[in-house]
C-alpha positions as CSV (number, residue, x, y, z in Angstrom):
1,M,91.0,121.9,117.9
2,L,93.2,123.7,120.3
3,L,95.9,121.2,120.2
4,N,96.3,120.1,116.8
5,G,94.2,122.6,114.7
6,R,91.8,119.4,113.7
7,I,88.3,120.4,113.9
8,A,85.9,117.6,115.8
9,G,83.4,117.3,112.8
10,I,81.8,113.6,113.2
11,S,80.9,113.2,109.6
12,G,83.9,114.2,108.1
13,I,85.9,112.2,110.6
14,V,83.4,109.0,109.8
15,G,83.6,109.9,106.2
16,S,87.5,110.1,105.9
17,I,87.6,106.6,107.7
18,L,85.4,105.1,105.1
19,G,86.9,106.9,102.2
20,K,90.5,106.8,101.2
21,R,93.2,106.0,103.9
22,G,95.0,109.4,104.4
23,E,97.6,110.5,106.6
24,R,94.9,111.0,109.5
25,F,93.6,107.9,109.2
26,G,94.8,106.4,112.7
27,H,94.1,109.6,114.4
28,D,90.4,109.5,112.8
29,V,89.8,105.9,114.1
30,A,91.2,106.6,117.6
31,F,88.9,109.5,117.8
32,V,85.8,107.2,116.6
33,V,87.1,104.4,118.9
34,G,87.1,106.9,121.9
35,L,83.8,108.2,121.3
36,L,82.4,104.5,121.3
37,L,84.3,103.5,124.5
38,G,83.5,106.6,126.5
39,P,80.3,105.3,127.7
40,L,81.6,101.9,128.6
41,A,84.5,103.6,130.7
42,Y,81.8,106.1,132.4
43,R,79.8,103.3,133.3
44,L,82.9,101.1,134.8
45,M,83.8,104.1,136.7
46,F,80.7,105.3,137.8
47,G,78.5,102.2,138.0
48,S,75.5,103.5,135.9
49,G,74.7,106.0,133.2
50,P,71.7,108.1,132.8
51,Q,68.5,106.6,132.0
52,V,67.3,107.1,128.3
53,V,63.9,106.2,127.3
54,I,63.4,106.0,123.4
55,T,59.6,106.1,122.4
56,A,59.8,107.0,118.7
57,T,59.1,103.9,116.6
58,L,62.0,101.9,114.7
59,P,60.9,103.2,111.2
60,L,60.5,106.9,112.7
61,L,64.1,106.3,113.9
62,I,65.2,104.8,110.5
63,V,63.9,107.8,108.5
64,A,65.5,110.3,111.2
65,G,68.7,108.9,110.6
66,L,68.7,108.9,106.8
67,L,67.4,112.6,107.0
68,V,70.3,113.3,109.2
69,G,72.7,111.8,106.7
70,F,71.2,113.5,103.8
71,G,71.4,117.0,105.8
72,T,75.0,116.4,106.8
73,R,76.1,116.1,103.1
74,M,73.8,119.0,102.0
75,G,75.1,121.3,104.9
76,S,78.5,120.4,104.2
77,G,79.0,119.1,107.9
78,C,77.4,117.8,110.8
79,T,76.0,119.5,113.9
80,S,79.0,118.8,116.0
81,G,81.4,120.4,113.4
82,H,79.3,123.4,112.9
83,G,77.9,124.0,116.3
84,I,81.0,123.3,118.2
85,S,84.1,124.0,115.9
86,G,82.5,126.2,113.6
87,L,80.9,128.6,116.2
88,A,84.3,128.7,118.0
89,R,85.9,129.6,114.7
90,L,83.0,132.4,114.3
91,S,82.2,131.0,110.8
92,L,79.1,132.6,109.3
93,R,78.4,129.5,107.5
94,S,78.3,127.5,110.7
95,F,76.2,130.1,112.3
96,T,73.6,129.8,109.3
97,A,73.8,126.2,109.5
98,V,73.2,126.1,113.4
99,L,70.2,128.3,112.9
100,T,68.8,126.0,110.3
101,F,69.3,123.1,112.4
102,L,67.4,124.6,115.2
103,A,64.6,126.1,113.2
104,T,64.3,122.6,111.3
105,A,64.3,120.6,114.7
106,I,61.7,123.0,116.3
107,L,59.2,122.5,113.3
108,T,59.7,118.9,112.9
109,V,59.0,118.3,116.6
110,L,56.0,120.6,116.6
111,A,54.6,118.8,113.2
112,L,55.3,115.2,114.7
113,R,53.4,116.0,118.1
114,L,50.5,117.8,116.1
115,G,50.4,114.6,113.9
116,G,50.6,112.2,116.9
117,W,54.1,111.0,115.8
118,L,55.4,111.6,119.2
């Protein structure tokens, strides 16, 4: 954002790659490729990464992914776009979105734990 004025909203970047090929297509592809290759570069430099254990079931992960995609469209951006770029720009819309993300996440985890899903 500092160097070229572009925000790092992943949903918007991926959406532009999957949509029309505009003037920023090459930049967007390079950004996503860098995100995907970053963990590999880390592993090559340091030998191993943090241990991640996912205990959720596959159906729960699929539903969660679909809900995130739906929320991204409904909220006019993803958590990275609003939380990192939007808050840095002091956007009221992003501040509201981040509060909504956090409140929804807290309520969802509570509901899933009380229901025995987690």
